[in-house]
TIPA-80771 format. One line per field, with one value per residue (C-alpha): residue in three letters; x, y, z; residue number from 1. Coordinates in steps of 0.001 Angstrom, whole numbers, plus 500000, padded with zeros to 6 digits. Last residue first. Layout:
REM residues N
residu = ALA; ...
X = X; ...
Y = Y; ...
Z = Z; ...
num = NUM; ...
***
This chain:
REM residues 153
residu = UNK; UNK; UNK; UNK; UNK; UNK; UNK; UNK; UNK; UNK; UNK; UNK; UNK; UNK; UNK; UNK; UNK; UNK; UNK; UNK; UNK; UNK; UNK; UNK; UNK; UNK; UNK; UNK; UNK; UNK; UNK; UNK; UNK; UNK; UNK; UNK; UNK; UNK; UNK; UNK; UNK; UNK; UNK; UNK; UNK; UNK; UNK; UNK; UNK; UNK; UNK; UNK; UNK; UNK; UNK; UNK; UNK; UNK; UNK; UNK; UNK; UNK; UNK; UNK; UNK; UNK; UNK; UNK; UNK; UNK; UNK; UNK; UNK; UNK; UNK; UNK; UNK; UNK; UNK; UNK; UNK; UNK; UNK; UNK; UNK; UNK; UNK; UNK; UNK; UNK; UNK; UNK; UNK; UNK; UNK; UNK; UNK; UNK; UNK; UNK; UNK; UNK; UNK; UNK; UNK; UNK; UNK; UNK; UNK; UNK; UNK; UNK; UNK; UNK; UNK; UNK; UNK; UNK; UNK; UNK; UNK; UNK; UNK; UNK; UNK; UNK; UNK; UNK; UNK; UNK; UNK; UNK; UNK; UNK; UNK; UNK; UNK; UNK; UNK; UNK; UNK; UNK; UNK; UNK; UNK; UNK; UNK; UNK; UNK; UNK; UNK; UNK; UNK
X = 500964; 503771; 503593; 506672; 508827; 507622; 508586; 511876; 513000; 511807; 513867; 516683; 517014; 515281; 515530; 513565; 511216; 510736; 506884; 507780; 506758; 509331; 512219; 514433; 516782; 519606; 519890; 517406; 519871; 521130; 517672; 518131; 517092; 521000; 522637; 519452; 519835; 517780; 515107; 512569; 509477; 506113; 507235; 506821; 510622; 511289; 512851; 516349; 518592; 519753; 520433; 517631; 516442; 513853; 515686; 519464; 518951; 517036; 520434; 523012; 520690; 521183; 524782; 525284; 522740; 524569; 525085; 527834; 526347; 523608; 525907; 527830; 525241; 523772; 519915; 518213; 515107; 512621; 509851; 506652; 505034; 508009; 509668; 510356; 513252; 513809; 512122; 512001; 511975; 515729; 516312; 519011; 518001; 515144; 516007; 518952; 516851; 514405; 517202; 518729; 515760; 516180; 513490; 510313; 508190; 505932; 508664; 511007; 508095; 507375; 511275; 511250; 508215; 509761; 513205; 510729; 509249; 508419; 504933; 503311; 500740; 501723; 505409; 503733; 502314; 505211; 507574; 504350; 505293; 508644; 509031; 505913; 508946; 510092; 506644; 508133; 506216; 504471; 500681; 499695; 501958; 500564; 497059; 499441; 500449; 497390; 496065; 499305; 497930; 494464; 496101; 498005; 502006
Y = 468637; 467092; 468692; 470461; 467772; 466526; 469700; 470181; 466977; 467246; 470657; 468936; 466043; 462112; 459650; 457628; 457969; 455302; 455391; 454665; 458364; 459446; 457498; 458919; 457747; 458718; 456585; 454632; 451470; 451790; 450765; 448726; 451618; 451823; 453415; 455458; 459167; 460802; 464303; 464359; 466407; 468389; 468922; 472660; 472988; 471121; 467929; 466950; 463750; 464746; 468488; 471289; 474623; 472764; 473758; 473826; 470494; 469806; 471104; 469041; 465784; 466310; 466748; 463689; 462097; 463394; 460143; 459141; 459223; 457378; 454199; 454611; 454968; 457779; 456694; 459971; 459733; 461916; 461352; 462991; 463912; 464549; 462446; 462472; 459949; 456298; 455762; 452003; 451513; 451360; 448482; 447737; 450633; 449305; 445682; 446390; 448843; 445577; 443407; 446064; 446311; 442630; 440341; 438098; 439807; 442172; 443531; 444159; 445789; 448187; 448270; 449890; 451783; 453692; 454210; 456099; 454513; 456579; 457821; 458215; 455281; 453559; 452936; 451072; 448388; 448363; 447474; 444274; 443607; 443179; 441111; 438567; 436142; 436669; 435101; 431509; 429257; 432440; 433981; 432795; 435831; 438301; 438165; 439800; 442548; 443423; 443349; 445802; 448048; 448134; 448607; 451654; 451645
Z = 532152; 530749; 527353; 528509; 529142; 525875; 523561; 525058; 524203; 520860; 520377; 521908; 519403; 520108; 518013; 520335; 523088; 525463; 527696; 531054; 532655; 529812; 529052; 526538; 524103; 522122; 520457; 518009; 517711; 520945; 522511; 525601; 528324; 529675; 532198; 532842; 533673; 535990; 535550; 538582; 536546; 538673; 542116; 541596; 542762; 539737; 541072; 541180; 540198; 537184; 537612; 537441; 535862; 533708; 530300; 531668; 532748; 529180; 527582; 529688; 529225; 525580; 525675; 527583; 525131; 522211; 519431; 521120; 524453; 523535; 521988; 525213; 527844; 529238; 528480; 529668; 532310; 532287; 535566; 535836; 539034; 540881; 543268; 547227; 548626; 548382; 544531; 543241; 539173; 539423; 540930; 543553; 545889; 546879; 546711; 549469; 551308; 552315; 553103; 555131; 557243; 558263; 557118; 558852; 555636; 557917; 559490; 556884; 554998; 557907; 558253; 554679; 555392; 558142; 555195; 553242; 550025; 547108; 545162; 548256; 548619; 544979; 546739; 549460; 546377; 544516; 547350; 548171; 544335; 544389; 548483; 547278; 546593; 550225; 551530; 550221; 547392; 546485; 545596; 549736; 550442; 548202; 549997; 552891; 550853; 549908; 553716; 554157; 551925; 552975; 556285; 555039; 555359
num = 153; 152; 151; 150; 149; 148; 147; 146; 145; 144; 143; 142; 141; 140; 139; 138; 137; 136; 135; 134; 133; 132; 131; 130; 129; 128; 127; 126; 125; 124; 123; 122; 121; 120; 119; 118; 117; 116; 115; 114; 113; 112; 111; 110; 109; 108; 107; 106; 105; 104; 103; 102; 101; 100; 99; 98; 97; 96; 95; 94; 93; 92; 91; 90; 89; 88; 87; 86; 85; 84; 83; 82; 81; 80; 79; 78; 77; 76; 75; 74; 73; 72; 71; 70; 69; 68; 67; 66; 65; 64; 63; 62; 61; 60; 59; 58; 57; 56; 55; 54; 53; 52; 51; 50; 49; 48; 47; 46; 45; 44; 43; 42; 41; 40; 39; 38; 37; 36; 35; 34; 33; 32; 31; 30; 29; 28; 27; 26; 25; 24; 23; 22; 21; 20; 19; 18; 17; 16; 15; 14; 13; 12; 11; 10; 9; 8; 7; 6; 5; 4; 3; 2; 1
***
């Protein structure tokens, strides 16, 4: 972790009654350095927070907004929960996989797009739903999905 990041994290400690309360914002800061959190960075966080490395790793792997491996510059996630699946989301995911030449959980060779699936995006009434770089795209069909993916730099 960069010295500037460490200083920002240490400043967070003052905002929480217990040091551990600052762990989520600290992980965001570390992830911002390279787009993901390595095992070495998780260990550095554990040391800074006086935790065991597994305590940090459990938080990293519980939340889907943290990444423990290199990521693409853009994230495309397809909701595959039951309502979205009933409206074609699983087929839509397969079509996006074919279009990008990767499978869910992978990143394109050029590092442009990481594709994944979500268990629920909480937008069942507008299924199927994609989350593209944090933005919800609702009632998406294959043509719209291709347009959205191709529009990413």
